[in-house]
N, CA, C and O of each residue as an XYZ file, in Angstrom:
724
protein
N       4.624    -15.181      5.330
C       4.217    -15.325      3.935
C       4.081    -13.957      3.260
O       4.573    -13.763      2.148
N       3.406    -12.996      3.939
C       3.244    -11.661      3.362
C       4.592    -11.016      3.075
O       4.762    -10.346      2.056
N       5.553    -11.220      3.977
C       6.875    -10.620      3.801
C       7.533    -11.148      2.532
O       8.104    -10.371      1.766
N       7.462    -12.442      2.301
C       8.067    -13.030      1.103
C       7.376    -12.535     -0.162
O       8.036    -12.222     -1.153
N       6.060    -12.466     -0.129
C       5.301    -11.963     -1.281
C       5.715    -10.515     -1.579
O       5.969    -10.159     -2.730
N       5.777     -9.697     -0.543
C       6.124     -8.286     -0.752
C       7.563     -8.099     -1.207
O       7.834     -7.285     -2.090
N       8.476     -8.835     -0.619
C       9.879     -8.739     -1.038
C       9.988     -9.104     -2.520
O      10.619     -8.388     -3.298
N       9.376    -10.213     -2.898
C       9.446    -10.682     -4.286
C       8.732     -9.715     -5.229
O       9.241     -9.411     -6.308
N       7.564     -9.235     -4.830
C       6.796     -8.309     -5.662
C       7.586     -7.034     -5.892
O       7.691     -6.566     -7.026
N       8.144     -6.466     -4.832
C       8.888     -5.218     -4.970
C      10.170     -5.446     -5.769
O      10.576     -4.585     -6.548
N      10.806     -6.601     -5.579
C      11.982     -6.939     -6.376
C      11.603     -6.932     -7.857
O      12.298     -6.333     -8.679
N      10.511     -7.592     -8.188
C      10.053     -7.656     -9.579
C       9.683     -6.272    -10.104
O      10.013     -5.933    -11.240
N       9.002     -5.472     -9.288
C       8.585     -4.140     -9.731
C       9.780     -3.214     -9.912
O       9.721     -2.289    -10.722
N      10.846     -3.440     -9.185
C      12.052     -2.616     -9.344
C      12.778     -2.946    -10.636
O      13.660     -2.197    -11.056
N      12.422     -4.054    -11.272
C      13.059     -4.425    -12.533
C      12.067     -4.250    -13.685
O      12.031     -3.179    -14.291
N      11.272     -5.253    -14.000
C      10.411     -5.151    -15.185
C       8.911     -5.289    -14.922
O       8.119     -5.002    -15.820
N       8.498     -5.707    -13.753
C       7.075     -5.834    -13.434
C       6.488     -4.433    -13.250
O       7.218     -3.514    -12.879
N       5.203     -4.248    -13.496
C       4.669     -2.882    -13.505
C       3.538     -2.591    -12.508
O       3.107     -1.442    -12.407
N       3.056     -3.575    -11.785
C       2.037     -3.300    -10.769
C       2.765     -3.064     -9.446
O       3.450     -3.954     -8.941
N       2.613     -1.866     -8.890
C       3.368     -1.512     -7.688
C       2.860     -2.290     -6.470
O       1.660     -2.533     -6.348
N       3.766     -2.681     -5.572
C       3.357     -3.445     -4.396
C       2.610     -2.616     -3.363
O       2.151     -3.153     -2.355
N       2.484     -1.328     -3.598
C       1.660     -0.493     -2.728
C       0.274     -1.108     -2.598
O      -0.367     -1.019     -1.551
N      -0.179     -1.739     -3.689
C      -1.497     -2.363     -3.727
C      -1.612     -3.406     -2.615
O      -2.613     -3.443     -1.899
N      -0.594     -4.249     -2.470
C      -0.638     -5.313     -1.468
C      -0.392     -4.768     -0.063
O      -1.019     -5.216      0.897
N       0.523     -3.799      0.060
C       0.773     -3.180      1.370
C      -0.519     -2.547      1.886
O      -0.880     -2.724      3.049
N      -1.203     -1.818      1.030
C      -2.465     -1.194      1.443
C      -3.521     -2.243      1.763
O      -4.301     -2.077      2.702
N      -3.549     -3.306      0.998
C      -4.488     -4.404      1.253
C      -4.258     -4.963      2.661
O      -5.210     -5.208      3.401
N      -2.993     -5.160      3.022
C      -2.657     -5.643      4.361
C      -3.078     -4.605      5.404
O      -3.670     -4.949      6.427
N      -2.770     -3.340      5.140
C      -3.113     -2.281      6.075
C      -4.608     -2.181      6.326
O      -5.040     -1.984      7.461
N      -5.387     -2.315      5.284
C      -6.838     -2.236      5.434
C      -7.367     -3.368      6.311
O      -8.343     -3.190      7.040
N      -6.725     -4.521      6.239
C      -7.183     -5.684      7.002
C      -6.576     -5.774      8.393
O      -7.263     -6.080      9.367
N      -5.259     -5.499      8.473
C      -4.540     -5.799      9.705
C      -3.885     -4.596     10.365
O      -3.202     -4.753     11.378
N      -4.072     -3.414      9.826
C      -3.536     -2.198     10.432
C      -2.038     -2.199     10.603
O      -1.295     -1.952      9.653
N      -1.588     -2.478     11.820
C      -0.179     -2.384     12.165
C       0.737     -3.302     11.372
O       1.926     -3.008     11.249
N       0.236     -4.390     10.836
C       1.061     -5.310     10.054
C       1.553     -4.665      8.766
O       2.521     -5.138      8.171
N       0.909     -3.606      8.334
C       1.273     -2.968      7.074
C       2.656     -2.320      7.143
O       3.379     -2.310      6.147
N       3.032     -1.779      8.301
C       4.349     -1.141      8.379
C       5.460     -2.168      8.202
O       6.431     -1.906      7.492
N       5.336     -3.309      8.821
C       6.317     -4.380      8.623
C       6.334     -4.793      7.145
O       7.399     -5.001      6.564
N       5.160     -4.907      6.556
C       5.062     -5.259      5.142
C       5.756     -4.222      4.278
O       6.424     -4.564      3.302
N       5.597     -2.948      4.638
C       6.233     -1.877      3.866
C       7.752     -2.015      3.890
O       8.416     -1.817      2.873
N       8.295     -2.353      5.051
C       9.761     -2.489      5.141
C      10.261     -3.681      4.345
O      11.355     -3.627      3.782
N       9.484     -4.756      4.285
C       9.853     -5.880      3.418
C       9.804     -5.455      1.953
O      10.649     -5.860      1.155
N       8.822     -4.644      1.607
C       8.734     -4.136      0.239
C       9.936     -3.240     -0.083
O      10.475     -3.303     -1.188
N      10.353     -2.418      0.864
C      11.544     -1.568      0.668
C      12.769     -2.450      0.430
O      13.558     -2.183     -0.477
N      12.932     -3.495      1.236
C      14.078     -4.394      1.069
C      14.067     -5.048     -0.314
O      15.107     -5.134     -0.967
N      12.911     -5.501     -0.756
C      12.805     -6.095     -2.096
C      13.110     -5.089     -3.190
O      13.729     -5.426     -4.200
N      12.677     -3.859     -2.988
C      12.924     -2.807     -3.964
C      14.415     -2.505     -4.080
O      14.940     -2.348     -5.182
N      15.088     -2.424     -2.946
C      16.529     -2.156     -2.962
C      17.269     -3.311     -3.639
O      18.179     -3.081     -4.435
N      16.884     -4.546     -3.327
C      17.523     -5.704     -3.968
C      17.275     -5.701     -5.479
O      18.197     -5.917     -6.265
N      16.032     -5.455     -5.874
C      15.722     -5.390     -7.308
C      16.417     -4.230     -7.982
O      16.889     -4.355     -9.112
N      16.484     -3.089     -7.290
C      17.183     -1.931     -7.840
C      18.657     -2.204     -8.037
O      19.250     -1.764     -9.022
N      19.249     -2.927     -7.103
C      20.663     -3.279     -7.224
C      20.895     -4.185     -8.435
O      21.850     -3.988     -9.187
N      20.025     -5.169     -8.620
C      20.122     -6.047     -9.795
C      19.976     -5.229    -11.075
O      20.734     -5.424    -12.026
N      19.010     -4.318    -11.105
C      18.807     -3.481    -12.284
C      20.026     -2.593    -12.546
O      20.431     -2.414    -13.695
N      20.605     -2.043    -11.491
C      21.792     -1.191    -11.658
C      22.960     -1.989    -12.231
O      23.657     -1.514    -13.127
N      23.172     -3.190    -11.721
C      24.263     -4.033    -12.246
C      23.990     -4.392    -13.703
O      24.896     -4.357    -14.535
N      22.750     -4.735    -14.009
C      22.366     -5.068    -15.384
C      22.591     -3.854    -16.290
O      23.110     -3.995    -17.398
N      22.209     -2.680    -15.831
C      22.382     -1.461    -16.621
C      23.862     -1.174    -16.861
O      24.244     -0.765    -17.957
N      24.685     -1.383    -15.855
C      26.133     -1.163    -16.028
C      26.702     -2.073    -17.099
O      27.621     -1.684    -17.820
N      26.175     -3.263    -17.209
C      26.701     -4.234    -18.177
C      26.103     -4.065    -19.574
O      26.785     -4.283    -20.576
N      24.830     -3.678    -19.639
C      24.147     -3.558    -20.937
C      23.208     -2.364    -20.937
O      21.992     -2.552    -20.964
N      23.731     -1.136    -20.908
C      22.874      0.046    -20.776
C      21.785      0.167    -21.844
O      20.631      0.442    -21.516
N      22.133     -0.034    -23.101
C      21.109      0.130    -24.140
C      20.108     -1.017    -24.104
O      18.932     -0.812    -24.403
N      20.548     -2.216    -23.745
C      19.632     -3.349    -23.647
C      18.608     -3.159    -22.542
O      17.444     -3.528    -22.700
N      19.033     -2.590    -21.434
C      18.104     -2.360    -20.327
C      17.095     -1.282    -20.704
O      15.897     -1.435    -20.463
N      17.573     -0.207    -21.288
C      16.648      0.857    -21.705
C      15.637      0.329    -22.709
O      14.460      0.682    -22.644
N      16.077     -0.509    -23.632
C      15.153     -1.106    -24.601
C      14.121     -1.990    -23.899
O      12.937     -1.951    -24.233
N      14.569     -2.782    -22.933
C      13.644     -3.649    -22.188
C      12.650     -2.809    -21.389
O      11.455     -3.106    -21.364
N      13.147     -1.767    -20.740
C      12.267     -0.912    -19.942
C      11.223     -0.208    -20.813
O      10.090      0.001    -20.379
N      11.598      0.153    -22.024
C      10.665      0.840    -22.924
C       9.482     -0.050    -23.312
O       8.486      0.441    -23.841
N       9.587     -1.356    -23.052
C       8.491     -2.277    -23.363
C       7.607     -2.585    -22.146
O       6.628     -3.322    -22.261
N       7.946     -2.030    -21.004
C       7.111     -2.212    -19.816
C       5.893     -1.303    -19.970
O       6.043     -0.152    -20.381
N       4.689     -1.789    -19.650
C       3.509     -0.923    -19.773
C       3.698      0.407    -19.037
O       4.209      0.446    -17.918
N       3.277      1.488    -19.683
C       3.318      2.863    -19.171
C       4.710      3.478    -19.211
O       4.897      4.591    -18.720
N       5.688      2.785    -19.780
C       7.027      3.360    -19.943
C       7.296      3.503    -21.427
O       6.962      2.625    -22.224
N       7.912      4.634    -21.789
C       8.231      4.885    -23.190
C       9.621      5.501    -23.294
O      10.193      5.942    -22.298
N      10.149      5.526    -24.498
C      11.436      6.171    -24.735
C      11.457      7.615    -24.257
O      12.411      8.017    -23.590
N      10.428      8.416    -24.578
C      10.410      9.797    -24.084
C      10.429      9.893    -22.555
O      11.019     10.823    -22.006
N       9.792      8.945    -21.865
C       9.822      8.959    -20.406
C      11.239      8.660    -19.909
O      11.718      9.308    -18.978
N      11.902      7.693    -20.518
C      13.278      7.355    -20.146
C      14.176      8.568    -20.356
O      15.017      8.876    -19.512
N      13.996      9.251    -21.479
C      14.786     10.457    -21.761
C      14.499     11.565    -20.744
O      15.418     12.257    -20.305
N      13.230     11.734    -20.370
C      12.862     12.768    -19.389
C      13.502     12.486    -18.033
O      13.899     13.415    -17.330
N      13.605     11.228    -17.665
C      14.247     10.866    -16.397
C      15.734     11.204    -16.453
O      16.287     11.725    -15.485
N      16.375     10.915    -17.564
C      17.798     11.249    -17.703
C      18.018     12.753    -17.530
O      18.979     13.169    -16.883
N      17.139     13.561    -18.102
C      17.236     15.017    -17.956
C      16.993     15.414    -16.498
O      17.720     16.248    -15.957
N      15.982     14.826    -15.860
C      15.673     15.132    -14.459
C      16.879     14.817    -13.561
O      17.226     15.613    -12.688
N      17.512     13.666    -13.774
C      18.681     13.283    -12.981
C      19.843     14.242    -13.246
O      20.548     14.642    -12.319
N      20.039     14.607    -14.510
C      21.136     15.530    -14.845
C      20.939     16.893    -14.182
O      21.902     17.524    -13.746
N      19.700     17.337    -14.110
C      19.410     18.651    -13.517
C      19.352     18.635    -11.990
O      19.820     19.568    -11.337
N      18.783     17.583    -11.429
C      18.498     17.568     -9.989
C      19.437     16.700     -9.172
O      19.482     16.835     -7.950
N      20.176     15.828     -9.802
C      21.076     14.952     -9.069
C      20.339     13.833     -8.354
O      19.266     13.407     -8.779
N      20.926     13.366     -7.268
C      20.422     12.188     -6.549
C      19.011     12.359     -6.010
O      18.267     11.382     -5.925
N      18.627     13.563     -5.649
C      17.286     13.789     -5.090
C      16.189     13.433     -6.102
O      15.044     13.199     -5.716
N      16.534     13.391     -7.385
C      15.559     13.033     -8.416
C      14.952     11.657     -8.157
O      13.779     11.431     -8.456
N      15.747     10.733     -7.600
C      15.231      9.390     -7.338
C      14.122      9.412     -6.295
O      13.208      8.589     -6.345
N      14.192     10.330     -5.367
C      13.154     10.449     -4.341
C      11.946     11.203     -4.882
O      10.805     10.833     -4.609
N      12.197     12.255     -5.644
C      11.122     13.114     -6.139
C      10.379     12.531     -7.336
O       9.165     12.698     -7.455
N      11.091     11.858     -8.212
C      10.495     11.361     -9.456
C       9.313     10.440     -9.269
O       8.263     10.676     -9.866
N       9.440      9.386     -8.453
C       8.296      8.495     -8.270
C       7.064      9.195     -7.687
O       5.940      8.746     -7.910
N       7.262     10.275     -6.953
C       6.114     11.041     -6.439
C       5.368     11.724     -7.581
O       4.209     12.109     -7.425
N       6.027     11.877     -8.727
C       5.403     12.471     -9.909
C       4.844     11.407    -10.851
O       4.415     11.715    -11.963
N       4.853     10.158    -10.398
C       4.293      9.080    -11.211
C       5.278      8.442    -12.167
O       4.880      7.690    -13.056
N       6.546      8.728    -11.999
C       7.567      8.145    -12.865
C       8.135      6.912    -12.146
O       8.519      7.002    -10.980
N       8.190      5.778    -12.823
C       8.657      4.556    -12.162
C      10.090      4.669    -11.609
O      10.995      5.190    -12.260
N      10.247      4.167    -10.402
C      11.515      4.115     -9.691
C      12.605      3.467    -10.535
O      13.746      3.930    -10.547
N      12.252      2.393    -11.242
C      13.230      1.643    -12.027
C      13.931      2.533    -13.059
O      15.084      2.275    -13.407
N      13.257      3.568    -13.550
C      13.886      4.461    -14.529
C      14.962      5.320    -13.877
O      15.963      5.658    -14.508
N      14.753      5.669    -12.622
C      15.767      6.434    -11.896
C      16.970      5.560    -11.570
O      18.111      6.017    -11.638
N      16.718      4.316    -11.220
C      17.835      3.381    -10.988
C      18.626      3.234    -12.279
O      19.856      3.280    -12.261
N      17.940      3.059    -13.386
C      18.588      2.925    -14.691
C      19.440      4.160    -15.007
O      20.575      4.032    -15.465
N      18.897      5.337    -14.763
C      19.602      6.580    -15.081
C      20.785      6.843    -14.144
O      21.719      7.560    -14.504
N      20.740      6.260    -12.945
C      21.780      6.529    -11.950
C      22.668      5.317    -11.691
O      23.418      5.302    -10.716
N      22.597      4.315    -12.539
C      23.276      3.040    -12.294
C      24.790      3.158    -12.176
O      25.416      2.328    -11.517
N      25.379      4.146    -12.785
C      26.836      4.291    -12.730
C      27.327      4.886    -11.416
O      28.531      4.915    -11.163
N      26.424      5.351    -10.593
C      26.837      5.899     -9.291
C      27.342      4.760     -8.412
O      26.942      3.609     -8.589
N      28.217      5.079     -7.470
C      28.739      4.029     -6.588
C      27.614      3.328     -5.813
O      26.636      3.956     -5.407
N      27.774      2.038     -5.621
C      26.771      1.244     -4.914
C      26.513      1.817     -3.519
O      25.372      1.811     -3.055
N      27.535      2.304     -2.856
C      27.352      2.858     -1.511
C      26.560      4.165     -1.523
O      26.097      4.614     -0.474
N      26.401      4.767     -2.673
C      25.516      5.923     -2.827
C      24.112      5.435     -3.192
O      23.116      5.912     -2.647
N      24.050      4.479     -4.120
C      22.754      3.986     -4.604
C      21.935      3.278     -3.524
O      20.734      3.522     -3.410
N      22.555      2.415     -2.738
C      21.797      1.618     -1.767
C      20.995      2.478     -0.794
O      19.783      2.292     -0.688
N      21.627      3.416     -0.076
C      20.803      4.216      0.845
C      19.812      5.118      0.113
O      18.720      5.377      0.619
N      20.179      5.591     -1.057
C      19.279      6.436     -1.832
C      18.032      5.658     -2.244
O      16.914      6.165     -2.150
N      18.234      4.424     -2.701
C      17.091      3.592     -3.073
C      16.214      3.310     -1.848
O      14.987      3.354     -1.938
N      16.841      3.024     -0.712
C      16.071      2.732      0.503
C      15.234      3.933      0.925
O      14.061      3.783      1.266
N      15.826      5.114      0.905
C      15.083      6.328      1.283
C      13.948      6.593      0.292
O      12.827      6.909      0.690
N      14.249      6.460     -0.998
C      13.236      6.720     -2.024
C      12.040      5.783     -1.868
O      10.895      6.222     -1.982
N      12.286      4.524     -1.612
C      11.184      3.559     -1.484
C      10.473      3.689     -0.148
O       9.248      3.573     -0.090
N      11.211      3.925      0.922
C      10.568      4.089      2.235
C       9.679      5.328      2.249
O       8.625      5.333      2.885
N      10.102      6.374      1.549
C       9.311      7.607      1.494
C       7.955      7.365      0.848
O       7.020      8.138      1.052
N       7.850      6.316      0.085
C       6.574      5.990     -0.538
C       5.831      4.902      0.236
O       4.638      5.034      0.508
N       6.540      3.828      0.589
C       5.869      2.659      1.152
C       5.370      2.862      2.586
O       4.265      2.431      2.917
N       6.154      3.500      3.423
C       5.751      3.653      4.823
C       4.487      4.508      4.953
O       3.589      4.130      5.705
N       4.378      5.647      4.252
C       3.104      6.384      4.321
C       1.903      5.584      3.801
O       0.798      5.710      4.328
N       2.121      4.767      2.773
C       1.027      3.913      2.289
C       0.569      2.989      3.416
O      -0.630      2.800      3.625
N       1.529      2.417      4.136
C       1.195      1.523      5.246
C       0.430      2.267      6.336
O      -0.591      1.782      6.824
N       0.923      3.438      6.716
C       0.275      4.203      7.780
C      -1.148      4.610      7.390
O      -2.085      4.440      8.170
N      -1.298      5.141      6.192
C      -2.617      5.618      5.755
C      -3.595      4.460      5.617
O      -4.746      4.566      6.039
N      -3.148      3.358      5.034
C      -4.067      2.225      4.864
C      -4.443      1.617      6.211
O      -5.596      1.236      6.418
N      -3.489      1.524      7.122
C      -3.800      0.998      8.450
C      -4.785      1.892      9.183
O      -5.732      1.404      9.801
N      -4.568      3.189      9.117
C      -5.454      4.155      9.778
C      -6.841      4.131      9.129
O      -7.855      4.063      9.824
N      -6.880      4.186      7.803
C      -8.181      4.275      7.128
C      -8.965      2.969      7.228
O     -10.192      2.987      7.325
N      -8.261      1.839      7.205
C      -8.970      0.566      7.350
C      -9.726      0.484      8.660
O     -10.882      0.062      8.697
N      -9.059      0.896      9.750
C      -9.723      0.886     11.065
C     -10.898      1.857     11.081
O     -11.954      1.539     11.627
N     -10.727      3.030     10.494
C     -11.793      4.041     10.504
C     -12.996      3.590      9.688
O     -14.141      3.784     10.097
N     -12.734      2.992      8.541
C     -13.841      2.568      7.684
C     -14.619      1.413      8.292
O     -15.847      1.373      8.209
N     -13.903      0.468      8.907
C     -14.576     -0.687      9.491
C     -15.205     -0.321     10.831
O     -16.390     -0.574     11.052
N     -14.419      0.271     11.722
C     -14.921      0.580     13.069
C     -15.764      1.854     13.100
O     -16.855      1.869     13.671
N     -15.257      2.918     12.486
C     -15.922      4.218     12.563
C     -17.181      4.328     11.721
O     -18.155      4.951     12.144
N     -17.175      3.732     10.535
C     -18.322      3.851      9.641
C     -19.161      2.585      9.591
O     -20.212      2.551      8.952
N     -18.693      1.553     10.262
C     -19.457      0.320     10.324
C     -19.479     -0.474      9.030
O     -20.328     -1.347      8.848
N     -18.551     -0.176      8.133
C     -18.476     -0.956      6.906
C     -17.812     -2.290      7.218
O     -16.867     -2.346      8.005
N     -18.286     -3.335      6.621
C     -17.644     -4.628      6.801
C     -16.341     -4.682      6.022
O     -16.178     -3.990      5.017
N     -15.422     -5.500      6.487
C     -14.138     -5.623      5.807
C     -14.293     -6.018      4.331
O     -13.586     -5.464      3.490
N     -15.184     -6.949      3.986
C     -15.350     -7.268      2.557
C     -15.755     -6.038      1.726
O     -15.293     -5.869      0.597
N     -16.604     -5.199      2.283
C     -17.027     -3.985      1.568
C     -15.844     -3.042      1.383
O     -15.664     -2.472      0.307
N     -15.038     -2.878      2.428
C     -13.867     -2.011      2.350
C     -12.899     -2.535      1.282
O     -12.382     -1.757      0.480
N     -12.657     -3.829      1.271
C     -11.732     -4.407      0.286
C     -12.294     -4.300     -1.133
O     -11.544     -4.078     -2.084
N     -13.601     -4.457     -1.274
C     -14.238     -4.308     -2.576
C     -14.077     -2.873     -3.074
O     -13.719     -2.654     -4.231
N     -14.339     -1.899     -2.207
C     -14.164     -0.484     -2.571
C     -12.704     -0.187     -2.930
O     -12.421      0.523     -3.894
N     -11.801     -0.735     -2.147
C     -10.378     -0.553     -2.430
C     -10.008     -1.119     -3.799
O      -9.250     -0.498     -4.545
N     -10.536     -2.283     -4.129
C     -10.244     -2.897     -5.438
C     -10.738     -2.019     -6.578
O     -10.038     -1.837     -7.575
N     -11.932     -1.479     -6.434
C     -12.482     -0.591     -7.472
C     -11.622      0.661     -7.611
O     -11.306      1.083     -8.723
N     -11.247      1.252     -6.481
C     -10.408      2.459     -6.518
C      -9.036      2.168     -7.114
O      -8.479      3.011     -7.818
N      -8.488      0.996     -6.844
C      -7.183      0.618     -7.404
C      -7.262      0.493     -8.920
O      -6.407      1.022     -9.631
N      -8.262     -0.188     -9.410
C      -8.428     -0.346    -10.863
C      -8.657      1.019    -11.514
O      -8.069      1.315    -12.554
N      -9.496      1.841    -10.916
C      -9.747      3.182    -11.453
C      -8.473      4.020    -11.417
O      -8.189      4.767    -12.353
N      -7.716      3.897    -10.347
C      -6.460      4.638    -10.235
C      -5.466      4.241    -11.303
O      -4.811      5.105    -11.886
N      -5.338      2.957    -11.572
C      -4.433      2.504    -12.632
C      -4.919      2.977    -14.000
O      -4.111      3.388    -14.833
N      -6.210      2.925    -14.236
C      -6.738      3.402    -15.526
C      -6.400      4.880    -15.717
O      -5.961      5.284    -16.794
N      -6.603      5.680    -14.683
C      -6.268      7.104    -14.755
C      -4.763      7.292    -14.964
O      -4.351      8.100    -15.796
N      -3.952      6.560    -14.222
C      -2.500      6.682    -14.328
C      -2.021      6.369    -15.744
O      -1.273      7.149    -16.334
N      -2.448      5.232    -16.292
C      -1.996      4.856    -17.631
C      -2.425      5.898    -18.667
O      -1.668      6.221    -19.582
N      -3.624      6.411    -18.516
C      -4.108      7.438    -19.449
C      -3.290      8.728    -19.332
O      -2.903      9.308    -20.346
N      -3.026      9.175    -18.110
C      -2.291     10.425    -17.935
C      -0.825     10.278    -18.369
O      -0.260     11.211    -18.940
N      -0.216      9.143    -18.113
C       1.174      8.910    -18.537
C       1.252      8.882    -20.059
O       2.184      9.434    -20.644
N       0.285      8.249    -20.697
C       0.260      8.202    -22.159
C       0.178      9.611    -22.738
O       0.822      9.912    -23.743
N      -0.615     10.473    -22.100
C      -0.723     11.877    -22.556
C       0.604     12.628    -22.385
O       1.007     13.385    -23.267
N       1.275     12.418    -21.260
C       2.520     13.137    -20.968
C       3.695     12.680    -21.818
O       4.507     13.493    -22.260
N       3.780     11.369    -22.044
C       4.996     10.837    -22.661
C       4.776     10.084    -23.963
O       5.738      9.639    -24.590
N       3.541      9.939    -24.371
C       3.262      9.250    -25.629
C       3.255      7.761    -25.535
O       3.031      7.080    -26.536
């Protein structure tokens, strides 16, 4: 069940949905430790599938996709333009580096959609794995430490995680609005 949820969530986030599945991968990691890595790989697979759909859509209707993306929360025209410049300057590595700077992966797929599919597929997989697998490892490690090492109950850990997630999104949306309008 978790695999299907993560595949679908990441597929949606690679297109127009805006809550990253890292939230669910970490939730699994905090509760089940080792299960998070498997969950991360399902999320990577969903991301690649969603990225492929977005790339095909962009090839067919480039301006329509950019217009749709500009209406996703925390994405703006200036952000889309900044990604195009980043890709022009840095090439394919921009897809891996950009999301680490808080720029949505879907914008890099949009900017690189004309590249051959055999280039895009492994690039998307590496870009997403570079993010999802560490989330799984850290959440699995920290969940065990917080519950076993500090004696916090799992409900307390999940409650703290929920508060930190909401606070993190509030900070992210505020900082992105400052950077890109």
